[in-house]
C-alpha positions in Angstrom: 0.0 0.1 0.0 2.9 2.2 0.8 4.4 1.7 -2.6 1.1 2.5 -4.2 0.9 5.9 -2.4 4.4 6.6 -3.3 4.0 6.0 -7.0 0.8 8.1 -6.9 2.8 11.0 -5.3 5.8 10.9 -7.6 3.9 10.0 -10.8 0.8 12.2 -10.3 0.9 14.7 -7.4 4.3 16.1 -8.0 4.0 16.4 -11.8 0.7 18.0 -11.6 2.1 20.5 -9.1 4.9 21.4 -11.2 2.8 21.9 -14.2 1.0 24.7 -12.3 4.0 26.8 -12.9 3.8 27.0 -16.9 0.1 27.0 -16.5 0.2 30.3 -14.5 1.8 32.0 -17.5 -0.6 31.2 -20.4 -3.9 32.6 -21.3 -6.7 31.4 -19.0 -8.8 29.8 -22.0 -5.9 27.6 -22.8 -5.4 26.1 -19.4 -6.9 22.6 -18.5 -6.0 19.9 -16.3 -4.4 18.0 -19.2 -2.1 21.0 -20.0 -1.1 21.2 -16.2 -0.3 17.2 -16.1 1.7 17.1 -19.5 3.5 20.3 -18.6 4.3 19.0 -15.2 5.8 15.8 -16.6 8.0 17.6 -19.1 9.1 20.1 -16.4 9.9 17.2 -14.0 12.0 15.4 -16.8 13.9 18.6 -17.4 14.6 19.0 -13.9 16.0 15.4 -13.8 18.2 16.1 -16.7 19.7 19.1 -14.7 20.3 16.8 -11.7 21.3 13.6 -13.3 23.5 14.5 -16.4 26.1 16.5 -14.4 26.4 13.8 -11.8 26.8 11.1 -14.7 29.7 13.0 -16.1 31.4 14.5 -13.3 30.6 12.4 -10.0 32.5 9.4 -10.0 31.2 7.6 -6.7 27.5 7.2 -5.7 26.4 9.6 -8.5 23.0 8.2 -8.7 22.5 9.0 -4.9 23.8 12.4 -5.6 21.4 13.0 -8.5 18.4 11.6 -6.6 19.0 14.0 -3.8 19.4 17.1 -6.0 16.4 15.9 -8.1 14.2 15.5 -4.9 15.0 18.9 -3.8 14.3 20.4 -7.1 11.0 18.7 -7.7 9.6 19.4 -4.1 10.6 23.1 -4.5 9.0 23.3 -7.9 5.9 21.6 -6.7 5.7 23.9 -3.8 6.1 26.8 -6.2 3.2 25.5 -8.3 0.8 25.1 -5.4 1.7 28.5 -4.1 0.9 30.1 -7.6 -2.3 28.0 -7.5 -3.2 29.5 -4.1 -2.3 33.1 -5.2 -4.7 32.8 -8.3 -7.4 31.3 -6.3 -7.1 34.0 -3.7 -7.3 36.6 -6.6 -10.4 35.1 -8.0 -8.5 33.6 -11.1 -9.5 29.9 -11.3 -8.5 29.7 -15.0 -5.3 28.2 -14.0 -6.9 24.7 -13.9 -10.3 25.0 -15.5 -9.3 27.2 -18.6 -12.1 29.7 -17.7 -11.4 33.5 -17.1 -11.5 34.5 -13.4 -12.3 37.9 -11.8 -15.6 39.6 -11.8 -16.5 37.8 -15.0 -16.3 34.6 -13.4 -18.3 35.6 -10.4 -21.0 37.2 -12.6 -21.1 33.7 -14.3 -21.6 32.0 -11.0 -24.3 34.6 -10.1 -26.3 33.8 -13.2 -25.9 30.0 -12.7 -27.3 30.2 -9.2 -29.6 33.0 -9.6 -28.6 34.4 -6.2 -25.3 35.4 -5.1 -21.7 35.0 -6.3 -19.4 32.0 -5.6 -15.8 32.6 -4.7 -13.1 30.3 -6.2 -12.9 28.2 -2.9 -16.5 27.6 -2.8 -17.7 30.1 -0.2 -21.3 31.3 -1.1 -22.1 35.0 -0.9 -25.9 35.7 -0.9 -28.9 33.4 0.2 -28.0 30.7 2.6 -29.5 28.2 0.4 -27.2 28.9 -2.6 -25.0 25.9 -1.8 -28.0 23.8 -2.1 -28.9 25.2 -5.3 -25.4 24.8 -6.7 -25.5 21.1 -5.5 -28.8 20.7 -7.3 -27.8 22.1 -10.5 -24.5 20.0 -10.3 -26.6 16.8 -10.1 -28.9 17.9 -13.0 -25.7 18.5 -15.1 -24.2 15.1 -14.1 -27.5 13.4 -15.2 -27.4 15.2 -18.4 -23.8 14.2 -19.1 -24.6 10.6 -18.4 -27.6 10.8 -20.9 -25.4 12.3 -23.5 -22.8 9.4 -22.9 -25.3 6.9 -23.8 -26.0 8.8 -27.1 -23.9 10.6 -29.9 -20.2 11.0 -28.9 -20.7 9.0 -25.7 -20.7 5.6 -27.5 -17.6 6.8 -29.3 -15.8 7.8 -26.1 -16.7 4.5 -24.8 -15.2 2.6 -27.7 -12.0 4.7 -27.2 -11.7 3.8 -23.6 -12.3 0.1 -24.4 -9.4 0.4 -26.8 -7.1 2.0 -24.5 -8.0 -0.5 -21.7 -7.2 -3.4 -24.2 -3.7 -1.8 -24.8 -3.1 -1.3 -21.1 -4.2 -4.9 -20.5 -1.9 -6.4 -23.3 1.2 -4.0 -22.4 1.0 -5.3 -18.8 -0.2 -8.9 -19.0 1.8 -9.8 -22.1 4.8 -7.6 -21.3 7.3 -7.8 -24.4 10.9 -8.7 -23.4 13.6 -7.9 -26.0 17.3 -7.7 -26.0 17.4 -4.0 -24.9 16.1 -5.2 -21.5 19.6 -6.7 -20.9 20.8 -3.2 -21.0 18.3 -0.4 -20.1 16.3 -2.3 -17.4 19.5 -3.6 -15.8 21.0 -0.2 -15.7 17.9 0.8 -13.8 18.3 -2.1 -11.5 22.1 -1.3 -11.0 21.4 2.2 -10.0 18.7 1.2 -7.6 20.8 -1.4 -6.0 24.5 -0.1 -6.2 23.6 3.7 -6.3 25.6 4.3 -9.4 24.9 5.4 -13.0 26.5 3.9 -16.0 29.6 2.9 -14.1 28.9 -0.7 -14.0 28.7 -2.8 -17.3 25.2 -4.3 -17.2 26.1 -7.1 -19.4 29.0 -8.5 -17.2 28.6 -6.6 -13.9 32.4 -5.4 -14.0 33.5 -1.9 -13.9 33.6 0.2 -17.1 34.4 3.7 -18.4 31.7 6.2 -19.3 29.7 5.3 -22.2 28.8 8.8 -23.5 26.3 7.3 -26.1 24.1 6.0 -23.5 25.1 8.0 -20.3 23.5 11.3 -21.2 20.0 9.7 -22.1 19.1 9.2 -18.4 15.5 8.0 -18.6 16.6 4.6 -17.3 17.7 6.7 -14.2 14.6 8.3 -13.7 12.9 4.8 -13.7 15.4 3.8 -11.1 14.5 7.0 -9.0 10.8 6.0 -9.0 11.7 2.5 -8.1 13.7 3.6 -5.2 11.1 6.1 -3.9 8.3 3.5 -4.1 10.6 0.6 -3.0 9.5 -1.5 -5.9 11.9 -3.6 -8.3 13.1 -1.8 -11.2 12.0 -4.5 -13.4 8.3 -4.3 -12.3 8.4 -0.6 -12.6 9.6 -0.7 -16.2 7.2 -3.4 -17.3 4.2 -2.7 -15.2 4.1 0.7 -13.8 5.5 2.6 -16.8 3.1 1.3 -19.4 0.2 2.2 -17.0 1.5 5.6 -16.8 3.0 6.5 -19.9 0.3 5.1 -22.4 -2.5 7.2 -20.8 0.0 10.1 -20.8 0.5 9.8 -24.4 -3.3 9.7 -25.2 -3.9 12.8 -23.1 -1.4 14.4 -25.2 -3.3 13.3 -28.3 -6.5 14.6 -26.7 -4.9 18.0 -26.1 -3.8 18.1 -29.9 -7.4 17.1 -30.8 -8.8 20.0 -28.6 -6.7 22.4 -30.7 -7.8 20.9 -34.0 -11.5 19.9 -33.2 -12.5 23.2 -31.5 -15.1 24.2 -34.1 -18.9 24.0 -33.5 -21.0 21.3 -35.3 -23.1 24.1 -37.0 -22.0 27.2 -38.6 -20.8 30.3 -36.8 -19.0 28.3 -34.1 -15.5 28.6 -33.0 -12.8 27.7 -35.3 -10.1 25.2 -34.7 -6.4 25.9 -34.6 -6.2 25.6 -38.4 -9.3 27.4 -39.2 -11.9 24.5 -39.4 -12.8 22.7 -42.8 -16.3 23.6 -43.7 -18.7 20.8 -45.5 -22.6 20.7 -45.8 -23.5 19.6 -42.4 -21.2 22.1 -40.7 -17.4 21.7 -39.7 -15.4 18.5 -40.1 -13.1 19.9 -37.4 -15.8 20.2 -34.7 -15.9 19.1 -31.2 -18.1 16.3 -32.1 -15.5 14.4 -34.1 -12.8 14.5 -31.4 -13.6 11.0 -30.0 -13.4 9.7 -33.7 -9.9 11.2 -33.8 -9.0 9.5 -30.5 -10.4 6.2 -31.8 -8.1 6.4 -35.0 -5.0 7.3 -33.0 -5.8 4.0 -30.8 -6.3 2.0 -33.9 -3.1 3.3 -35.6 -1.3 2.5 -32.4 -2.7 -1.1 -32.2 -2.0 -1.9 -35.9 1.1 0.0 -36.3 3.4 -3.0 -35.8 4.2 -3.1 -39.5 8.0 -3.5 -38.5 10.1 -3.6 -35.5 11.2 0.1 -36.2 7.9 1.9 -36.1 7.0 4.3 -33.3 3.9 2.3 -32.6 5.9 -0.8 -32.0 8.2 1.0 -29.5 5.2 2.7 -27.9 3.3 -0.6 -27.0 6.3 -3.1 -26.5 9.0 -0.9 -25.2 7.2 2.0 -23.4 9.9 2.0 -20.5 12.6 3.0 -22.9 13.6 6.6 -23.6 13.7 6.2 -27.5 10.0 5.0 -27.3 9.0 8.1 -25.3 10.7 10.5 -27.7 9.0 8.9 -30.7 5.4 8.7 -28.9 5.5 11.6 -26.7 8.2 14.2 -27.2 7.7 14.7 -31.0 3.9 14.9 -30.9 4.3 17.5 -28.1 6.2 19.7 -30.3 3.2 19.9 -32.7 0.9 20.5 -29.7 3.1 23.5 -28.3 3.2 25.1 -32.0 -0.4 24.8 -32.2 -0.9 26.8 -29.1 1.8 29.2 -30.1 -0.1 29.6 -33.5 -3.3 30.3 -31.7 -5.3 30.5 -34.7 -3.1 33.2 -36.3 -3.6 35.6 -33.2 0.0 37.0 -32.7 -1.0 38.2 -29.1 -1.2 34.5 -28.2 2.6 34.1 -28.6 3.3 36.4 -25.6 2.2 33.5 -23.3 5.4 32.8 -21.7 4.3 29.4 -20.2 4.3 27.9 -23.8 7.9 29.0 -24.2 8.7 27.5 -20.7 7.1 24.3 -21.9 8.9 24.3 -25.2 12.3 24.5 -23.2 11.2 21.8 -21.0 10.2 19.5 -24.0 13.6 20.3 -25.5 15.4 19.2 -22.5 13.0 16.1 -22.2 14.4 15.0 -25.6 17.9 14.9 -24.2 16.7 12.6 -21.3 15.1 10.2 -23.7 17.8 9.8 -26.3 20.9 11.7 -27.6 19.8 11.6 -31.1 16.4 12.8 -30.3 17.9 16.1 -29.3 19.2 16.8 -32.9 16.0 15.4 -34.4 13.8 17.9 -32.2 16.1 20.7 -33.2 15.5 20.1 -36.9 11.7 19.8 -36.4 11.5 23.0 -34.4 13.7 24.9 -37.0 11.5 23.9 -39.8 8.2 24.6 -38.0 9.5 27.9 -36.7 10.6 28.9 -40.2 7.3 28.0 -41.7 5.4 30.0 -39.1 7.5 32.9 -39.6 7.1 32.9 -43.5 3.3 32.3 -43.1 2.9 35.2 -40.7 5.7 37.3 -41.7 6.8 37.5 -38.1 10.7 36.9 -38.1 10.8 37.7 -34.3 9.6 34.1 -33.5 12.8 32.7 -34.9 14.7 34.4 -32.0 12.3 33.2 -29.2 12.5 29.5 -30.8 16.3 29.8 -31.1 16.6 30.8 -27.3 14.2 27.8 -26.5 16.8 25.7 -28.2 19.7 26.7 -26.0 19.6 23.8 -23.7 19.8 21.5 -26.8 22.8 23.2 -28.2 24.6 23.0 -24.7 23.5 19.2 -24.5 25.0 18.6 -28.0 28.2 20.5 -27.3 28.8 18.5 -24.1 28.1 15.4 -25.9 30.6 16.1 -28.7 33.2 17.1 -26.3 32.9 14.2 -24.1 32.8 11.8 -26.9 35.7 13.2 -28.9 37.8 14.9 -26.5 40.4 12.2 -26.7 41.3 13.6 -30.1 42.6 16.7 -28.5 45.2 14.8 -26.5 
């Protein structure tokens, strides 16, 4: 039971609290619990890179223990900062940090309109008639009943089908875990760090001492798995093959859902809100309307299930090697870049690019690429450069190139350290 509580704390509570930091610096309408959780994970992995990579390179003994201690302090401080920002926003009457709604007097007016009496504060205190709370609870039950009714008709059946597909993938990923040759390296590296307290100083194939393997040493995702294992008191192999699929597969679909929200933001009829790419009109309304979002999710789930056309596809890695950094890079990091640029593009509204939280998130995604794989850092830089150039040409806003270049500075530093450590022997 203690292990389950520890896993929930480190894999749900801590990332969510960290995600409150970038969520505090974005437009209120862009905020959502999904945005917070995804931002928190990318922020947490970025913090782990700051703690683990220097320890791997320049701490010889007990470097995993050093990195774990530093990372623990960084995450707890960041989580506390996120909670403090949430409290300050709630105190100021700005609940948009989580709900994606605007706060202030407009929010209170909306609450007054709903209840028909007084206004409701962000913490649930009711101003006005003493029966307002009962009115709110009554209306909540009516809304819940309406949601249940909608779930049985229309898009509800489609969402049910998606969750069946998701449950099928989780069941297969855990009950029929795929074991491949890479387990002899990556999972054993996590186990060595858990039991011996060192990172990349013991050869996993023989158990003997070894020099620093720069090709693998800077991709520290197995060490994060080891950190979770130590904090939860669970064997690293169990965390890799059971816990990681149960966490990372839903997290990936949460990212797809957020991407779908950006695409499928239009109304079914005419005159609705346009999607991030403007919407595609047809006779019955918009193809990119909210009602088609569950169909998008179903298609993504089907693509993942039937994507095993070769051993090298991202779908194969996603479902059979979920615990490996390169699987995370292909399934989560690269799609996250599209998600962030959809938010930055903001339907062509340039003022949306002043959201500092989106640029903080872009930096964290860039750093997460280094946690996953060394080559992913290079691929991410190329993708970001192409996307930024296309956006600059389309909008004639060349200043965005400088912002994107600044967000890529961690990648440049990472690649410089990698080249120096890998080829420094040529200077001798």
